Structures are given as structure tokens and as C-alpha cells.
C-alpha positions as CSV (number, residue, x, y, z in Angstrom):
1,M,-12.7,-2.6,-31.3
2,E,-15.8,-1.2,-29.5
3,N,-16.6,-4.7,-28.2
4,Q,-13.1,-5.1,-26.9
5,T,-13.3,-1.7,-25.1
6,T,-16.6,-2.8,-23.6
7,R,-15.1,-6.0,-22.3
8,L,-12.2,-4.1,-20.7
9,R,-14.4,-1.6,-19.0
10,W,-13.9,-3.4,-15.7
11,L,-10.2,-2.8,-16.1
12,E,-10.5,0.9,-16.8
13,G,-12.7,1.4,-13.6
14,M,-10.7,-1.0,-11.4
15,Y,-10.3,0.1,-7.8
16,P,-6.6,1.0,-7.2
17,G,-6.4,-0.6,-3.7
18,Y,-6.7,-4.4,-4.4
19,F,-3.2,-5.0,-3.3
20,T,-4.8,-5.1,0.2
21,L,-5.7,-8.7,-0.7
22,T,-2.0,-9.6,-0.9
23,M,-1.3,-7.6,2.2
24,A,-4.0,-9.3,4.3
25,T,-3.2,-12.8,3.0
26,G,0.5,-12.4,3.8
27,I,-0.2,-11.1,7.3
28,I,-2.4,-14.2,8.1
29,S,0.3,-16.4,6.6
30,I,2.9,-15.0,9.0
31,A,0.5,-15.3,11.9
32,M,-0.2,-19.0,11.0
33,G,3.5,-19.6,10.9
34,L,4.0,-18.1,14.4
35,L,1.1,-20.4,15.6
36,E,3.0,-23.3,14.1
37,M,0.3,-24.1,11.6
38,R,2.9,-24.7,8.9
39,A,0.7,-26.2,6.2
40,L,-1.8,-23.4,6.2
41,S,0.9,-20.8,6.4
42,E,2.6,-22.4,3.4
43,V,-0.6,-22.3,1.4
44,L,-1.2,-18.7,2.2
45,Y,2.4,-17.8,1.4
46,R,2.0,-19.2,-2.1
47,I,-1.4,-17.4,-2.5
48,T,0.3,-14.1,-1.3
49,I,3.1,-14.3,-3.9
50,A,0.8,-15.4,-6.7
51,S,-1.7,-12.6,-5.9
52,W,1.1,-10.0,-5.9
53,A,2.3,-11.2,-9.2
54,T,-1.2,-11.3,-10.7
55,L,-2.2,-7.9,-9.5
56,F,1.1,-6.4,-10.6
57,L,0.5,-7.7,-14.1
58,V,-3.2,-6.5,-14.1
59,Y,-2.4,-3.0,-12.9
60,T,0.5,-2.7,-15.3
61,W,-2.0,-3.8,-18.1
62,R,-4.4,-1.1,-16.8
63,L,-1.6,1.5,-16.9
64,V,-0.7,0.7,-20.4
65,L,-4.2,0.6,-21.8
66,F,-5.9,3.3,-19.6
67,P,-3.2,5.7,-18.4
68,K,-5.8,8.5,-18.1
69,A,-7.9,6.4,-15.7
70,V,-4.9,5.7,-13.6
71,W,-3.9,9.3,-13.5
72,S,-7.5,10.2,-12.6
73,D,-7.4,7.9,-9.6
74,L,-3.9,9.1,-8.6
75,T,-5.0,12.7,-8.6
76,N,-8.3,12.0,-6.8
77,P,-8.0,13.1,-3.1
78,K,-10.2,10.2,-2.0
79,L,-8.3,7.5,-3.9
80,T,-4.7,8.7,-4.1
81,F,-3.7,7.1,-0.8
82,N,-5.1,3.7,-1.8
83,F,-2.1,3.2,-4.1
84,F,0.0,2.7,-0.9
85,S,-1.5,-0.8,-0.8
86,F,1.2,-1.7,-3.3
87,V,3.8,-0.7,-0.8
88,A,2.3,-2.7,2.0
89,A,1.7,-5.8,-0.2
90,T,5.3,-5.7,-1.5
91,D,6.8,-5.4,2.0
92,I,4.6,-8.2,3.4
93,S,5.6,-10.4,0.4
94,G,9.2,-9.5,1.2
95,M,8.8,-10.6,4.8
96,L,7.5,-13.9,3.7
97,L,10.3,-14.3,1.2
98,H,12.8,-13.5,4.0
99,L,11.2,-16.2,6.2
100,H,11.6,-18.7,3.4
101,G,15.3,-17.9,2.9
102,Y,15.1,-15.5,0.0
103,E,17.0,-12.7,1.7
104,Y,18.1,-10.9,-1.5
105,A,14.6,-11.0,-3.0
106,A,13.3,-9.6,0.3
107,F,15.8,-6.7,0.2
108,L,14.8,-6.0,-3.4
109,C,11.1,-5.9,-2.2
110,W,12.1,-3.3,0.4
111,V,14.0,-1.1,-2.1
112,A,11.1,-1.3,-4.6
113,A,8.5,-0.5,-1.9
114,L,10.6,2.4,-0.6
115,L,11.0,4.0,-4.1
116,V,7.3,3.7,-4.8
117,W,6.4,5.0,-1.3
118,S,8.6,8.0,-1.8
119,G,6.9,8.9,-5.1
120,L,3.4,8.3,-3.8
121,L,4.0,10.3,-0.6
122,Y,5.1,13.3,-2.7
123,C,2.2,12.8,-5.2
124,S,-0.6,12.3,-2.7
125,F,0.2,15.3,-0.5
126,S,0.7,17.4,-3.7
127,V,-2.8,16.4,-4.7
128,L,-4.2,17.5,-1.4
129,T,-2.2,20.7,-1.5
130,L,-2.5,21.7,-5.1
131,L,-5.4,19.9,-6.7
132,H,-7.9,19.8,-3.8
133,G,-9.9,22.8,-5.1
134,E,-13.0,22.3,-2.9
135,R,-11.0,22.6,0.3
136,K,-13.6,20.6,2.2
137,V,-12.8,18.0,4.9
138,N,-15.4,15.6,3.5
139,V,-12.7,14.5,1.1
140,V,-11.2,12.5,4.0
141,D,-11.6,8.8,3.3
142,G,-10.8,5.6,5.3
143,G,-8.5,4.4,2.6
144,W,-6.1,7.1,3.7
145,L,-5.0,4.8,6.5
146,I,-3.3,2.5,3.9
147,C,-0.7,5.2,3.7
148,I,0.2,4.6,7.3
149,V,0.2,0.8,6.9
150,G,2.5,1.1,3.9
151,T,4.9,3.4,5.9
152,E,5.0,1.0,8.9
153,S,5.5,-2.0,6.6
154,L,8.7,-0.4,5.4
155,V,9.8,-0.4,9.1
156,L,9.0,-4.1,9.6
157,L,10.7,-5.4,6.5
158,G,13.6,-2.9,6.9
159,L,14.4,-4.5,10.3
160,K,14.6,-7.9,8.6
161,V,17.0,-6.8,5.8
162,V,19.1,-4.2,7.5
163,S,22.0,-6.6,7.9
164,Q,22.4,-6.8,4.2
165,V,23.7,-3.3,3.8
166,G,26.8,-4.0,5.8
167,E,28.6,-0.8,7.0
168,Y,25.6,1.3,6.1
169,A,23.3,-0.5,8.5
170,A,23.5,2.4,11.0
171,F,22.2,4.9,8.4
172,M,19.5,2.5,7.4
173,M,18.4,2.1,11.0
174,L,18.2,5.9,11.3
175,W,15.9,6.0,8.2
176,I,13.8,3.1,9.7
177,Y,13.3,5.1,12.9
178,M,12.3,8.1,10.9
179,L,9.8,6.1,9.0
180,W,8.4,4.7,12.3
181,W,7.9,8.2,13.7
182,L,6.4,9.5,10.4
183,G,3.8,6.7,10.5
184,L,2.8,7.6,14.1
185,I,2.5,11.3,13.1
186,L,0.4,10.5,10.0
187,Y,-1.8,8.3,12.2
188,G,-2.4,11.1,14.6
189,V,-3.2,13.6,11.8
190,F,-5.5,11.3,9.8
191,V,-7.4,9.9,12.8
192,T,-8.0,13.5,14.0
193,L,-9.5,14.4,10.6
194,F,-11.6,11.2,10.5
195,C,-13.1,12.0,14.0
196,Y,-13.8,15.6,13.0
197,R,-15.6,14.5,9.9
198,L,-17.5,11.7,11.7
199,F,-18.6,13.9,14.7
200,F,-19.3,17.2,13.1
201,L,-20.2,16.7,9.4
202,E,-23.2,15.1,7.7
203,M,-22.4,11.4,6.7
204,S,-24.3,9.4,4.1
205,I,-24.5,5.7,3.8
206,D,-22.0,5.8,0.9
207,D,-19.5,7.5,3.2
208,Y,-19.4,4.5,5.5
209,G,-18.9,2.0,2.6
């Protein structure tokens, strides 16, 4: 049992933001498609979907075996926003599915991403408000920008699937516009905090990593 725990140590300490792999691969796949590099775009599309499924299974496995480790990351002010990489990866995957004709699957991706985004937004800002005992700005981390990427990815996929809600399309468009503005507001807030920390506080080598 001890040997098994040792072998799974990598899973317990796994970084919560590896869905950025899926996000980045999907973005390049879409770009290659726009440049009419169809073969490369298709290969990257398959890698995107495969990486999303693989990471989903791995993180689910981590949640089942090490719920305390997941909770520790989720309530860590420096790491909590990294969970938004799941939102961005799911939306990018949904955009690729939509481009390949899987419109219903793309809509499900948007709904799933929206639900997770809602929970994470509430959780992450609750962590900063209630659990950030030190009250120091050095808690600001570059991974926070993934929150903005996830928010704006909901806008991009939402515009693709809005036609599927029929008579409720106008309400969905209003929600999409709200998400777009929220992303811009968060960008202004976070970048201001980054600049303040960078210009006026001591920074170590690890802080730039």
C-alpha cells in the first residue's frame, strides 16, 4: 500500500492547470484551419480532443484518490484561478467540435464550461475574500489570467452555439455580452495588480517562473 502511495505521489501533487495544453493545441488547430493547412489542423484537432479526455480522466482520478490535495489547490490564492484552464479547454474543444459538424456536442461543452466557470468564479473570489489571511499583494500570480481566458472563451463558443437555443437566443446574447465585459473588467483589475507587484515589490526568481 505504501509503495502504491509512493508511485501515485505525482498525481497528488499534480499542477491543476494542465488543461492549458488542450487549450493551446486547440487554438493552433483552429489557426491552421484558417490558414488552410487542413492536414495539420486535423491532427491537432484529434490531439486536442484526446488530451481533453485524458486530462479529464486523470484529474477525476486525482479528485477521487486525493480530495484533500485538490481542495488545498482550490483554496490556495495562487492556484485557485488555474482551474479555469478546464473552462478554456472545454470551450476550445467545443469550437473544434462545432467546426467538424458536432453542433450538439459543442453546445454541451458550452453548458458544461459555463456551469464550472460559475462555480469556480464564486469559489476563487471567496478564497481571496475569506481565506486570504495574509492580505498581501504578493499572492498575485500570472496564472490568474487564465480566469480571463476562460471567461472570454465562453463568449467565443457562445457565439457559435447561440442559434441552438431558438427563441431564447436574445437572452443568451445578453449573457454573452455580459461575459465579454466581465472579462475586460477582470483584465483591467488583474493587470493593474500585476504591474503594482512587479514595479513596487521585491520579486524573486521563483516569482517569474
